[in-house]
C-alpha angles and dihedrals in degrees: 000000000000092000089052090053091047089051090052091049091050091051090049092049092048090053093058120106111267098257094045090049093048094050093042092052093047090052105036102028105028093035099230118157121241090254093050090051091047091051094046095048096035093241133130117264089241091056090053090049090051092050092050092047092049091047092052091050092049093046091050092049092048093049092049090049093048091048092050093048090046092050092051092058098039 
């Protein structure tokens, strides 16, 4: 079950727009702070925060959609 959830999360992350995905990975996978990401990508900290927030919303929506579609067929 956990591997299925991880697969759904990976699909959701892959479906993000390029910039959202990049910033999300830098933050959640590589462990960079919002300020470190902002400095590295020459963005404001607020822009980074917005990208992460948008990415989390889209990932949540995608996972819920995948779960609902999966439950219809099984």
